N, C-alpha and C positions, 0 to 999 in steps of 0.2 A: 444636164445626165452627168454622172458621176461615174468615172472609168475607172477601176481600178490599173494601173499600170506602174511594175517596181520595175529599176534599174539591174540587171544583174553583174554589169560591169559600169566603172567609172565613164567609158569612153559613149555607151549608149545613149542613144537622145531621143526624147519623147516624141510621138510622132506629132505632127501640127499640121497645120492647112497652109499652105503658100500661097494662096489667093482668096479673096472672100468669094464666095460660091463655089467653091470647088466641092466637087462631091467627097473627095478621100482627102485624109491626109499622108504626109510625105514620112517614108519610113527608112531610116538612114543604117545601112550595115557598118559594125564596129570592123570589121578587119575587111579588109581593099580585097578586090579582086574584077577579074575582064571577061566578059564571055565573048566568044566568039559567034555570029552569026549563026541562030537556028541551034545555040549549045545551052543546056539548063542544069543549075545544078542548085545547088545550097549555099545561101550567106549566112552569117549569123547577126543576128538583131540586139541582140542581147540585150532581151526585155521578156519580164514574166506579166500578161495580162488576164484580168479577169471582168468582161464586159459584164455589164448588167444585164438584168434579166431580162429575154428576148431578144437582146442583140448577140450577133455575132462578130468575129474580125474576120476578114476577108483580104487577101493580098495577091495583087493581080500586079502586071506588067502596065508599068504606065503607057497611054498610046504617048504618040510624041505629038507635039505643040507646031503648029506651021507659026514663023513667023513672018 
């Protein structure tokens, strides 16, 4: 599947899967920030994307893995 992604900033990181079998790819912010518990706000990823017909791009909080 071809997915169009364009970097809008040279620091932008193209999303990629961290581990085989992951359900989603990791998205990296381009400018730092820290969230306090329960806080929500926007962070720039500096990417433009055009998913293939019939697909969409969903961003959600990652669940913590137990080690």
